[in-house]
C-alpha positions, 0 to 999 in steps of 0.5 A: 174087236179092233184096237179102235173099239177097245180104245173107244170103250176104255175112253168111254168108261173112264169118262163115265167114271170121271163124270159120276165122281165129279157129280158126286163131289160137286153135289150141293150138301143138303142142309140139316133141318134137324132141330135139337130142341123145339122152337118156342112161341112159333106162330100157331103154337100153344106152348104157353097154354100147354105150360099153364095146363101143365103147371095146374096139373102139377099143382093139383098133384102137389095139393093132393099130397102125391108121393114123389114117384107120382110127381116124377111120373107126371113130370116125365109124361109132361116132358114126353107129351108137351116138351115142357120141363116142370120144376119147383123153386121156392114153392113156385112151379116153373115151366121150361122148354127143353133148352131151359128157356122159361115159358110160364111160372106160377104167380 
């Protein structure tokens, strides 16, 4: 192999390496679309309807004098299935999203 061929291959490999590194660092960063908490009241969402149904189910469980373990299990299931937190304040049931924004409350 002649010196010209060696120099050509070295220059080619250095250029290729430089281009690959340049492309890697200049590549636009992908924006993360990850949302930590669900958005409330998106078009077509039935968040309010789910909250009302959850409140009714929890009220029914309270009226049937269910023990605290059953009520906590019901809260956990509602949170897993609908992303709605249920709490009781002053005897009224209130539904919140995971971010703590009130969705619906018992009147």
